[in-house]
C-alpha positions in Angstrom: 0.0 0.0 0.0 1.1 3.6 -0.6 1.7 6.4 1.8 -2.0 7.3 2.1 -3.2 3.7 2.2 -3.9 3.6 -1.5 -2.8 0.6 -3.8 0.7 1.2 -5.3 1.0 1.7 -9.0 4.7 2.4 -9.4 7.6 2.2 -7.0 11.4 2.1 -6.9 13.9 1.1 -4.3 17.5 2.3 -3.7 18.0 3.6 -7.2 21.5 5.0 -7.9 22.9 6.5 -11.1 26.2 7.9 -12.2 27.5 9.2 -15.5 31.2 8.1 -15.6 32.8 9.2 -12.4 30.1 11.7 -11.7 27.4 10.4 -9.3 23.9 11.8 -10.0 21.9 10.4 -7.2 22.0 7.6 -4.7 19.6 5.3 -2.9 16.4 6.9 -4.3 13.2 5.3 -3.2 9.8 6.4 -4.4 6.1 5.2 -4.3 3.2 6.3 -6.6 -0.3 5.2 -5.5 -3.8 5.4 -7.1 -5.0 9.0 -7.0 -1.5 10.6 -6.5 -0.5 13.7 -8.4 3.1 14.2 -7.8 5.7 16.9 -8.5 9.5 16.1 -8.7 11.3 19.5 -8.2 14.9 20.4 -8.9 17.1 22.6 -11.1 18.7 21.5 -14.3 21.2 18.8 -13.9 19.8 17.4 -10.6 18.6 14.1 -12.2 15.0 14.7 -12.7 14.9 13.4 -16.4 17.2 10.5 -15.7 15.0 9.3 -12.8 11.9 9.6 -15.0 13.5 7.6 -17.8 14.4 4.9 -15.3 10.8 4.8 -14.0 9.6 4.6 -17.6 11.9 1.7 -18.3 13.9 3.5 -21.0 17.2 3.8 -18.9 18.8 1.2 -16.6 19.9 2.4 -13.0 23.4 1.4 -11.8 21.7 -0.1 -8.7 18.2 -0.5 -7.3 14.9 -1.8 -8.8 11.6 -0.5 -10.1 8.2 -2.2 -10.0 4.9 -1.5 -11.8 1.6 -3.0 -10.7 0.6 -6.0 -12.8 -1.5 -5.0 -15.8 -0.9 -1.4 -15.2 -0.2 0.8 -18.2 2.5 3.4 -18.0 2.7 6.5 -20.2 5.7 8.8 -20.6 6.3 12.1 -22.3 10.0 13.0 -22.5 11.4 16.5 -22.4 12.5 16.3 -26.0 9.7 15.2 -28.3 10.3 14.2 -31.9 7.8 13.2 -34.6 8.3 12.3 -38.3 7.8 15.7 -40.1 5.7 14.2 -42.9 3.1 12.7 -40.5 -0.1 14.5 -39.7 -1.4 14.8 -36.2 -4.2 12.4 -37.0 -1.8 9.8 -38.4 0.4 10.0 -35.3 -2.6 9.5 -33.0 -3.9 6.6 -35.2 -0.5 4.9 -34.8 -0.8 5.2 -31.0 -4.4 3.8 -30.9 -4.8 1.5 -33.9 -7.8 -0.3 -32.7 -11.4 0.8 -33.4 -12.0 1.7 -29.7 -8.7 3.7 -29.8 -9.8 5.5 -32.9 -13.0 6.6 -31.1 -10.9 8.1 -28.3 -8.7 10.3 -30.6 -11.1 13.3 -31.0 -11.5 13.6 -27.2 -7.7 13.2 -26.5 -6.9 15.9 -29.1 -9.6 18.1 -27.7 -8.2 17.9 -24.2 -5.0 19.5 -25.3 -6.5 22.1 -27.7 -6.0 20.5 -31.1 -8.7 21.6 -33.7 -6.9 20.5 -36.9 -5.9 16.8 -37.1 -4.5 17.4 -40.7 -1.7 19.5 -39.6 1.7 18.1 -40.3 4.0 17.5 -37.3 6.7 19.3 -39.1 4.7 22.5 -39.0 4.1 22.4 -35.2 5.8 24.7 -32.8 7.6 23.1 -29.8 4.6 23.7 -27.5 2.2 22.1 -29.9 4.5 19.2 -30.3 4.4 18.8 -26.5 0.6 18.9 -26.6 0.6 16.2 -29.3 2.9 14.1 -27.2 0.6 14.4 -24.2 -2.5 13.6 -26.4 -0.7 10.6 -27.8 -0.2 9.2 -24.3 -3.7 10.0 -23.2 -5.4 8.1 -26.1 -3.5 5.0 -24.9 -5.3 5.4 -21.5 -2.3 4.9 -19.2 -2.9 4.2 -15.5 0.1 6.5 -14.7 1.5 9.3 -16.8 5.1 10.5 -16.5 5.7 14.0 -17.7 9.2 15.3 -18.0 9.2 19.2 -17.7 5.6 19.7 -18.8 5.6 23.4 -17.7 8.6 24.5 -19.6 6.5 25.9 -22.6 3.4 28.1 -22.1 1.3 26.0 -24.4 2.3 22.7 -22.8 1.9 24.2 -19.4 -1.7 25.2 -20.3 -2.5 21.8 -21.6 -1.1 20.2 -18.4 -3.0 22.6 -16.2 -6.4 22.3 -18.1 -7.2 18.8 -16.9 -5.5 16.6 -19.5 -4.7 14.1 -16.8 -8.2 12.6 -16.5 -9.3 9.0 -16.5 -12.4 7.8 -18.2 -14.3 8.2 -15.0 -13.1 11.8 -14.7 -10.8 11.2 -11.6 -7.3 12.5 -11.7 -4.8 10.1 -13.2 -1.6 9.8 -11.1 0.9 12.3 -12.5 4.6 12.5 -12.1 6.2 15.8 -13.3 9.8 16.4 -14.1 9.4 20.0 -13.0 6.7 21.6 -11.0 6.3 25.4 -10.8 2.7 25.5 -9.8 2.3 22.5 -7.5 0.9 19.2 -8.6 0.6 17.7 -5.1 2.6 16.0 -2.5 6.3 15.6 -2.9 7.7 14.7 0.6 6.7 11.3 1.8 6.7 9.8 -1.7 10.5 10.2 -2.3 13.6 9.5 -0.2 17.2 9.2 -1.1 20.3 11.3 -1.6 20.8 13.5 -4.8 24.5 14.0 -5.1 24.6 16.1 -8.3 26.6 19.3 -7.7 24.2 21.2 -10.0 21.2 21.0 -7.6 18.9 18.9 -5.5 15.8 16.8 -6.1 12.8 17.2 -3.8 
């Protein structure tokens, strides 16, 4: 069970990571439960993006382990988003949700982040609109937990994140883990423990 007595969705134990001889963080433990909306706060270079990639399964820690609840679906929006320039917004969404049920969810997912033109090419989108598209692509997959790396860096992406894009089918907040948090997504203290050792800053 999580800190507030809710079932755990995602956890990690004693994570450590270094780049060459430079330690980034040591002995990081974290728990994310149903209903959580979390913010991971820290300056550039403190290990936020690396920790999120480890939680998402796209990077391996030097030590420690992660665990995702059985059958839980995890979504991840990295800080740097890339799409094939020749693909349209609708084509990108169709690739993310190829089933008939998924196709039916596409208009709602795009509407949640403010898209009105599914024919627009990815190559024509600004950085903020690409972030919105990346969020919509994950939402249409209906993840149980959504990891967002620096979602508030761009005004458009910040508006999308703040306007309720993290909603489940039943309207309840989906657990959120933010790489940066300027406007407070929820509790940060009891969920995380460990020792950041990067000289550039500290995680909270």
